[in-house]
C-alpha positions as CSV (number, residue, x, y, z in Angstrom):
1,M,-32.3,90.7,162.1
2,T,-29.0,91.0,163.4
3,E,-26.2,90.4,160.7
4,M,-23.4,88.1,162.0
5,I,-19.8,88.9,160.8
6,E,-17.2,86.1,161.0
7,T,-13.6,87.1,161.7
8,K,-10.5,85.0,161.2
9,T,-7.4,85.3,163.2
10,R,-3.9,84.3,161.4
11,V,-2.1,82.0,163.7
12,P,1.7,81.8,163.1
13,K,2.9,78.4,161.9
14,A,5.4,76.5,163.9
15,G,9.0,77.2,162.7
16,G,8.2,80.4,161.0
17,K,11.2,82.3,162.4
18,L,13.6,79.6,161.4
19,T,12.4,79.6,157.8
20,S,12.8,83.4,157.7
21,F,16.3,83.1,158.9
22,V,17.2,80.5,156.4
23,R,15.7,82.6,153.6
24,D,17.6,85.7,154.7
25,D,20.8,86.0,152.4
26,R,22.2,89.0,154.1
27,G,26.0,88.5,155.0
28,T,26.7,85.7,152.5
29,V,29.3,87.8,150.5
30,T,31.3,88.4,153.6
31,I,31.5,84.6,154.2
32,F,32.5,83.9,150.6
33,S,35.2,86.6,150.8
34,L,36.5,85.2,154.0
35,M,36.8,81.8,152.3
36,I,38.6,83.2,149.3
37,F,41.0,85.1,151.5
38,I,41.8,81.9,153.4
39,L,42.5,80.1,150.1
40,M,44.6,83.0,148.7
41,L,46.6,83.1,152.0
42,G,47.1,79.3,151.7
43,A,48.2,79.6,148.1
44,G,50.5,82.5,148.8
45,G,52.0,80.6,151.7
46,I,52.5,77.5,149.6
47,A,54.3,79.7,147.1
48,I,56.6,81.1,149.8
49,D,57.4,77.6,151.1
50,V,58.1,76.4,147.5
51,M,60.4,79.4,146.9
52,R,62.2,78.7,150.2
53,Y,62.5,75.1,149.2
54,E,63.9,75.9,145.7
55,T,66.4,78.4,147.1
56,Q,67.7,75.8,149.5
57,R,67.8,73.1,146.9
58,T,69.7,75.4,144.4
59,Q,72.2,76.4,147.0
60,L,72.7,72.7,148.0
61,Q,73.1,71.6,144.4
62,Y,75.6,74.4,143.6
63,T,77.7,73.6,146.7
64,L,77.7,69.9,145.9
65,D,78.6,70.5,142.2
66,R,81.6,72.7,143.2
67,A,82.7,70.2,145.8
68,V,82.7,67.1,143.6
69,L,84.5,68.9,140.8
70,A,87.2,70.0,143.1
71,A,87.5,66.6,144.8
72,A,87.7,64.8,141.5
73,A,90.7,66.7,140.2
74,L,93.7,64.4,139.8
75,N,96.0,67.1,141.0
76,Q,94.0,67.4,144.2
77,T,96.4,66.0,146.9
78,E,93.8,66.1,149.8
79,D,91.5,63.2,150.5
80,P,88.5,63.6,148.0
81,E,85.9,62.9,150.7
82,E,87.4,65.5,153.0
83,V,87.4,68.0,150.2
84,V,83.7,67.6,149.7
85,I,83.1,67.8,153.5
86,D,85.1,71.0,153.7
87,Y,83.2,72.6,150.9
88,F,79.9,72.0,152.8
89,A,81.5,73.1,156.1
90,T,82.3,76.6,154.6
91,S,79.1,77.0,152.6
92,G,76.9,78.3,155.4
93,L,74.5,75.4,155.1
94,E,73.4,73.7,158.2
95,N,71.7,70.5,159.3
96,Y,72.4,68.7,156.0
97,R,73.0,65.0,155.5
98,L,75.9,64.1,153.2
99,R,77.2,60.9,151.6
100,V,80.4,60.7,149.5
101,D,81.6,57.8,147.4
102,V,85.0,57.9,145.8
103,E,86.3,55.6,143.1
104,E,89.8,56.1,141.7
105,G,92.5,54.3,139.8
106,L,95.8,55.0,138.1
107,N,94.4,57.4,135.5
108,F,91.1,58.5,136.9
109,R,89.1,59.7,139.9
110,R,85.3,59.6,140.2
111,V,83.5,61.3,143.1
112,E,79.8,60.8,143.7
113,A,78.0,62.7,146.4
114,Y,74.4,62.9,147.7
115,A,73.1,65.6,150.1
116,E,69.8,66.5,151.5
117,M,68.3,69.1,153.9
118,D,65.0,69.4,155.7
119,L,63.0,72.6,155.5
120,Q,60.3,73.4,158.0
121,S,57.2,74.7,156.2
122,Y,55.5,77.9,157.3
123,F,52.2,77.5,155.6
124,M,52.0,74.0,154.1
125,N,51.7,72.5,157.6
126,M,48.1,73.7,157.4
127,F,47.6,71.1,154.8
128,G,49.5,68.4,156.6
129,V,53.0,69.0,155.1
130,H,55.3,69.9,158.0
131,V,58.7,69.2,156.4
132,M,60.1,69.3,152.9
133,T,63.4,67.6,152.0
134,S,65.7,69.1,149.4
135,P,67.8,66.4,147.7
136,S,70.9,67.0,145.4
137,S,73.3,64.6,143.8
138,G,76.2,64.8,141.5
139,I,79.1,62.9,139.9
140,A,82.3,64.4,138.7
141,E,85.1,62.5,137.0
142,E,88.5,63.4,135.8
143,R,90.0,60.7,133.6
144,I,93.3,60.9,131.9
145,M,92.2,59.5,128.6
146,D,94.5,58.3,125.9
147,I,95.1,61.5,124.1
148,E,96.5,61.9,120.6
149,I,97.5,65.4,119.5
150,S,98.7,67.0,116.3
151,M,100.2,70.5,116.6
152,V,100.3,72.2,113.2
153,L,102.6,75.2,113.5
154,D,103.1,78.0,110.9
155,I,106.7,78.8,110.2
156,S,106.2,80.9,107.1
157,G,108.2,84.1,106.5
158,S,105.5,86.4,107.9
159,M,105.9,84.7,111.3
160,G,109.2,86.6,111.5
161,W,107.4,89.9,111.8
162,N,106.6,91.5,115.1
163,D,108.2,88.7,117.1
164,K,105.3,86.3,116.2
165,I,107.6,83.3,115.9
166,D,108.8,83.9,119.4
167,Y,105.3,84.3,120.8
168,M,104.2,81.1,119.1
169,Q,107.1,79.1,120.3
170,D,106.6,80.2,123.9
171,A,102.9,79.4,123.7
172,A,103.4,76.0,122.1
173,A,106.1,75.1,124.6
174,E,103.8,76.0,127.5
175,F,101.0,73.9,125.9
176,V,103.3,70.9,125.8
177,E,104.2,71.3,129.4
178,T,100.6,71.6,130.5
179,V,99.2,68.6,128.6
180,L,102.1,66.4,129.6
181,A,101.9,67.4,133.3
182,A,99.6,64.5,134.2
183,N,101.5,62.0,131.9
184,E,104.1,60.8,134.3
185,E,102.9,57.5,135.7
186,E,101.9,56.0,132.3
187,E,102.5,57.5,128.8
188,Q,99.0,58.4,127.7
189,V,99.5,61.6,125.7
190,S,101.3,61.5,122.4
191,I,102.0,64.7,120.5
192,S,103.1,65.1,116.9
193,V,104.5,68.5,115.8
194,I,104.0,69.4,112.1
195,P,105.7,72.6,111.1
196,Y,104.8,74.0,107.7
197,N,105.5,76.9,105.4
198,G,105.2,76.5,101.7
199,M,105.8,72.8,102.2
200,V,106.0,70.2,104.9
201,N,109.3,68.5,105.5
202,A,108.3,64.9,106.4
203,G,111.8,64.3,107.7
204,S,113.8,61.1,107.9
205,T,111.8,59.5,110.7
206,I,108.5,59.7,108.7
207,A,110.3,58.8,105.5
208,S,111.6,55.6,107.1
209,V,108.0,54.3,107.8
210,F,105.9,55.9,105.1
211,N,106.1,55.2,101.4
212,L,107.6,58.3,99.8
213,S,108.2,58.2,96.1
214,D,111.8,57.4,95.0
215,E,112.7,60.1,92.4
216,H,115.5,61.1,94.7
217,S,116.7,60.8,98.3
218,Y,118.1,64.4,98.7
219,S,115.2,65.6,100.8
220,N,111.7,64.6,102.2
221,C,109.2,67.3,101.4
222,T,105.9,66.0,100.2
223,R,102.8,66.9,98.2
224,F,99.4,65.3,97.9
225,D,97.0,64.8,95.1
226,Q,93.5,66.1,95.6
227,N,92.1,62.7,96.3
228,F,94.2,62.5,99.5
229,Y,92.2,65.4,100.9
230,N,89.0,63.4,100.8
231,S,90.1,60.8,103.3
232,T,91.6,60.9,106.8
233,A,94.0,58.0,106.2
234,I,97.5,57.9,104.9
235,D,98.4,54.2,104.6
236,P,102.1,53.8,105.2
237,T,102.3,50.6,103.1
238,N,99.9,51.1,100.2
239,D,99.8,54.9,99.6
240,E,102.7,56.4,97.7
241,I,103.3,60.0,98.8
242,E,105.0,62.1,96.2
243,R,108.2,63.9,97.1
244,L,108.8,67.4,96.0
245,A,111.7,67.7,93.6
246,H,115.1,68.6,95.0
247,F,115.7,71.9,93.2
248,D,116.7,75.5,93.8
249,Y,113.4,77.4,93.4
250,N,114.9,80.8,94.3
251,N,117.4,80.6,91.5
252,R,115.1,79.2,88.8
253,S,115.4,82.4,86.7
254,R,119.1,83.1,87.3
255,Y,122.0,82.0,85.3
256,R,123.9,80.4,88.2
257,E,124.5,77.0,89.8
258,F,122.5,75.5,92.7
259,R,122.6,77.7,95.7
260,S,119.9,76.7,98.2
261,A,117.5,73.8,98.3
262,F,113.8,74.5,98.1
263,C,113.2,71.7,100.7
264,P,115.6,71.3,103.6
265,T,118.0,68.3,103.1
266,S,118.2,67.9,106.9
267,D,115.5,67.3,109.6
268,Y,115.2,71.0,110.2
269,G,111.5,71.8,110.6
270,A,110.6,68.1,110.1
271,I,107.6,66.3,111.5
272,L,108.2,65.1,115.0
273,P,105.7,62.2,115.3
274,W,104.1,60.6,118.3
275,S,106.3,61.8,121.1
276,Q,105.8,62.0,124.8
277,D,109.3,63.5,125.4
278,E,108.7,67.0,126.8
279,D,112.3,68.1,126.3
280,A,112.5,66.8,122.8
281,L,109.2,68.4,121.8
282,I,110.1,71.8,123.2
283,A,113.6,71.7,121.7
284,H,112.1,71.0,118.3
285,I,109.6,73.8,118.6
286,E,112.3,76.3,119.8
287,D,114.5,75.3,116.9
288,L,112.0,76.6,114.3
289,D,112.5,79.7,112.3
290,A,110.4,81.8,110.0
291,D,110.8,81.5,106.2
292,G,109.0,80.7,103.0
293,W,105.4,80.7,101.8
294,T,102.2,79.2,103.3
295,A,100.6,75.8,102.7
296,I,98.1,75.2,105.5
297,D,96.5,72.3,103.7
298,L,99.7,70.3,103.6
299,G,100.2,70.7,107.4
300,M,96.6,69.8,108.1
301,R,96.8,66.8,105.8
302,W,99.7,65.3,107.7
303,A,98.1,66.2,111.1
304,V,95.0,64.2,110.3
305,G,97.0,61.3,108.8
306,L,99.0,60.9,112.0
307,L,95.8,60.5,114.0
308,D,94.2,58.0,111.7
309,P,94.4,54.3,112.7
310,A,95.8,53.5,109.2
311,A,99.1,54.8,110.5
312,Q,99.4,52.0,113.1
313,P,102.1,50.1,111.1
314,A,104.3,53.2,111.1
315,V,104.0,53.6,114.9
316,D,104.8,49.9,115.4
317,A,107.9,50.2,113.2
318,L,109.1,53.3,115.1
319,I,108.5,51.5,118.4
320,A,110.7,48.7,117.1
321,S,113.4,51.1,116.1
322,G,113.2,52.9,119.5
323,D,112.0,56.2,118.0
324,V,108.5,56.0,119.6
325,H,107.7,55.0,123.2
326,E,106.5,51.4,123.6
327,D,103.4,52.5,125.5
328,F,102.1,53.9,122.3
329,E,101.6,50.5,120.8
330,G,98.2,50.3,119.0
331,R,98.2,54.0,118.2
332,P,96.6,55.8,116.5
333,F,93.6,54.2,118.1
334,S,90.3,53.5,116.3
335,Y,87.9,56.4,116.1
336,T,85.4,54.4,118.0
337,E,87.8,53.4,120.8
338,D,86.4,54.3,124.3
339,D,88.3,57.0,126.3
340,V,90.4,58.2,123.4
341,L,90.6,61.9,122.5
342,K,92.1,63.0,119.1
343,V,92.9,66.7,118.9
344,I,94.4,69.0,116.3
345,I,95.7,72.5,117.0
346,L,96.0,74.3,113.7
347,M,97.4,77.8,113.7
348,T,98.4,80.3,111.0
349,D,99.3,83.9,110.7
350,G,98.5,84.0,107.0
351,E,96.6,82.4,104.2
352,N,97.3,79.7,101.6
353,T,99.8,80.8,98.9
354,N,101.3,79.1,95.8
355,Q,102.9,75.7,96.0
356,Y,105.7,74.8,93.5
357,D,107.4,71.8,92.1
358,V,109.3,70.7,89.0
359,I,107.0,69.6,86.2
360,Q,106.4,65.8,86.1
361,T,108.2,65.3,82.7
362,M,111.4,66.8,84.1
363,K,111.1,65.6,87.7
364,S,112.4,62.1,87.3
365,G,113.8,59.7,84.8
366,E,116.5,60.4,82.2
367,S,117.2,63.8,80.8
368,P,118.1,64.5,77.2
369,M,121.7,65.2,78.3
370,Y,124.3,62.5,77.9
371,E,127.8,61.9,79.3
372,D,130.5,59.7,78.0
373,P,131.8,58.1,81.3
374,D,135.2,57.4,79.7
375,N,136.1,61.1,79.1
376,G,133.3,63.2,80.6
377,D,132.2,64.6,77.2
378,I,128.7,65.9,77.1
379,S,126.1,65.9,74.3
380,V,122.5,66.9,74.2
381,W,119.4,65.9,72.3
382,L,117.9,68.6,70.2
383,P,114.2,67.9,69.7
384,S,113.7,70.5,67.0
385,Y,116.5,68.9,64.8
386,G,116.2,65.3,65.8
387,L,120.0,65.3,66.3
388,Y,122.5,65.2,69.2
389,Y,124.9,68.2,69.7
390,W,128.4,67.3,70.7
391,F,130.0,70.1,72.8
392,D,133.6,69.0,72.4
393,D,133.6,69.5,68.6
394,R,130.4,71.5,68.1
395,S,129.0,68.9,65.7
396,Y,125.5,67.4,65.2
397,R,125.3,63.7,65.2
398,N,122.8,60.9,65.1
399,V,124.1,59.4,68.4
400,P,125.2,61.0,71.6
401,D,128.9,61.4,72.4
402,G,130.2,58.0,73.4
403,G,127.1,56.4,71.9
404,S,129.0,54.8,69.0
405,N,130.6,52.4,71.5
406,N,127.6,52.2,73.8
407,N,129.3,54.3,76.5
408,A,126.9,57.3,76.5
409,E,124.8,57.5,79.7
410,A,121.7,59.7,80.1
411,I,122.1,62.1,83.0
412,P,119.1,61.8,85.4
413,W,117.0,64.9,85.8
414,V,117.3,64.8,89.5
415,D,121.1,65.2,89.2
416,H,120.6,68.3,87.1
417,W,118.2,69.9,89.5
418,A,120.6,69.1,92.4
419,S,123.3,71.0,90.5
420,Y,121.9,73.9,88.5
421,S,119.1,76.4,88.4
422,A,116.5,76.0,85.6
423,R,118.1,78.8,83.6
424,M,121.6,77.3,84.1
425,I,120.4,74.0,82.7
426,A,118.9,75.7,79.7
427,G,122.0,77.8,79.1
428,E,124.5,75.0,79.7
429,Y,122.8,72.5,77.4
430,Y,120.8,74.5,74.9
431,G,123.1,77.3,74.4
432,D,126.6,77.5,72.9
433,Y,129.1,79.7,71.1
434,N,129.6,79.6,67.4
435,S,133.0,79.6,65.7
436,S,133.2,83.4,66.0
437,G,132.6,83.2,69.8
438,R,129.0,84.5,69.6
439,W,126.5,82.8,71.9
440,F,123.4,81.3,70.4
441,R,120.6,78.9,71.3
442,L,120.8,75.4,70.1
443,D,117.1,74.7,70.4
444,D,114.9,77.8,71.1
445,D,111.7,75.8,72.1
446,Y,113.4,73.5,74.5
447,Y,115.5,76.3,76.0
448,E,112.3,78.2,76.8
449,E,110.6,75.2,78.2
450,I,113.4,74.4,80.6
451,R,114.1,78.0,81.6
452,Y,110.5,79.2,82.1
453,D,108.2,76.2,82.2
454,S,110.1,73.6,84.1
455,I,108.8,74.8,87.5
456,E,105.0,74.4,87.9
457,L,102.5,75.9,90.2
458,Y,100.8,72.7,91.3
459,A,98.4,74.4,93.8
460,G,97.3,78.0,94.1
461,Q,95.4,79.6,96.9
462,N,91.9,78.6,95.7
463,E,92.9,75.0,95.2
464,A,94.8,74.9,98.5
465,D,91.7,76.4,100.3
466,T,89.5,73.7,98.8
467,N,91.9,71.0,99.9
468,L,92.0,72.5,103.4
469,R,88.3,72.6,103.7
470,N,88.0,69.0,102.4
471,I,90.4,67.6,104.9
472,C,88.9,69.6,107.8
473,D,85.5,68.2,106.8
474,Q,87.0,64.7,107.0
475,A,88.6,65.3,110.4
476,N,85.5,66.7,112.0
477,A,83.3,63.9,110.5
478,A,85.7,61.4,112.0
479,G,85.3,62.9,115.5
480,I,88.7,64.6,115.7
481,I,88.4,67.8,117.7
482,V,89.9,70.7,115.7
483,F,91.1,73.8,117.5
484,T,92.2,76.7,115.2
485,I,94.1,79.9,115.9
486,A,94.2,82.9,113.5
487,F,97.3,84.7,114.7
488,E,97.1,88.2,113.3
489,A,95.9,86.5,110.1
490,P,94.3,88.3,107.1
491,A,90.6,87.9,106.3
492,D,91.1,84.8,104.1
493,G,93.2,83.1,106.8
494,E,90.6,83.9,109.5
495,E,87.8,82.5,107.2
496,V,89.5,79.1,106.7
497,M,90.4,78.8,110.4
498,Q,86.8,79.5,111.4
499,Y,85.7,76.9,108.9
500,C,88.0,74.2,110.1
501,A,87.3,74.6,113.8
502,T,85.0,72.0,115.2
503,T,82.6,74.6,116.6
504,P,82.9,78.4,116.8
505,S,84.1,78.0,120.4
506,H,87.1,76.0,119.1
507,Y,88.3,79.0,117.1
508,Y,90.6,81.7,118.5
509,D,91.6,85.1,117.1
510,A,94.8,86.1,118.7
511,E,97.2,89.0,118.5
512,G,100.7,89.2,120.1
513,I,101.0,87.5,123.4
514,E,97.3,86.5,123.2
515,I,98.4,83.4,121.4
516,S,99.6,82.1,124.8
517,E,96.1,82.6,126.2
518,A,94.7,80.7,123.2
519,F,97.1,77.7,123.7
520,A,96.5,77.8,127.4
521,S,92.7,77.7,126.9
522,I,93.0,74.8,124.5
523,A,95.2,72.9,127.0
524,A,92.6,73.6,129.7
525,S,89.9,72.3,127.4
526,I,91.7,69.1,126.9
527,N,92.4,68.6,130.6
528,Q,89.1,69.9,131.8
529,L,86.9,68.0,134.2
530,K,83.7,66.5,133.0
531,L,80.5,66.8,135.2
532,V,78.8,63.7,134.1
533,Q,75.6,64.0,136.1
């Protein structure tokens, strides 16, 4: 029997090669890498285009900002639009589109500009972005605002060293010229000059419109209680400002008559308020001299008070008398008034020192010395004895000389201080010679009180520094801009100047002629242009 063997032959299925090709993954990494490369190239190209765009936009904005600032300057005599166009013409930029709008009036100029440039893309066109446009815009404005300035100038004795008083006067005069330069068409800048040393001489002009106490009328130097340093206002009608006594401080311990007044009896070194008169301001500054101690707090207190709207009645009265320009009606403006700038420049070369006055019990009113107006005989009350001493016959009586017929008149303390030193008063009225010609004290206790205790230290350095800080706090809180200059000042002086400045950038540390740079910088800050957008 023959065995039959069956064989099967494999027949390829249709599409077999295609299936193999599809299942074959060789070369896929190369394709993926190519795709990633293309994406990276596109991203890098986009970054390059964006960098080109940002560079162009920055250059365009920088050129526009400079152009509108220059065009908005009020001292710019060229047409503002032409100034902007010229800036772009010399910038190296090309194919830009520029629009300029100018608005100006008597005391302001506002320049608004818009510019744009097209940038052809190198890579972003692959994604359908063929052109990118760089826009820039800006507005610059210079506006001569209503400006109120108080200049507080140190004229203490140390300012006489190393020509400091001369440097200060030159710098302050240049400052006045600069800030008044754009003040010709309409009076919009008022300047008050407040010189100070160990006191402030308010002067006859201020005394005529503020309520100074009436102990005497020899001079117009003032002092303030501590409560005055906790407010910006000095009300010319309701606030009584205490005068310093009219006395000879330098001779208070010498047995001699009155020689020199502690406070000037003239308007030397007085406050010059609310002036726009360049010549008068500079002349007043140049007339100053260096002498005396240092009371920075007193100068600052007056500076703030002359910027506070409570002083408006005083300005009105001085306008009526012709002492202040009529355009200053309504000044000092409210702190919330639009377009009003209130500025203080406070400078010192020292630090606060002692402040003196006659004690209150001997500052005003009747003294214990009496005069018979019929014959000029003098008698004096002796507290320790409870009797009057008559000088004409060296007797002790129950009534003053002339008192028996009601003629005796008490001599006012102010007249004594205007005639004698403290020791002279004590010696004249509480000392005499006995029958043997030997000098003796009539009343030891009262002699000592007049000679040594009649002049008081009413504010020392610590109290004055506290007062100064308080009034600086009030000024800055009210929105007054306070610039300070420490002019070769000691550490304590530098410290209080730094404290009072509105910001650290408002404080200047100057030596020698650098004070001119400080004043010039302050003037530039006041007149600076403001980029508002």
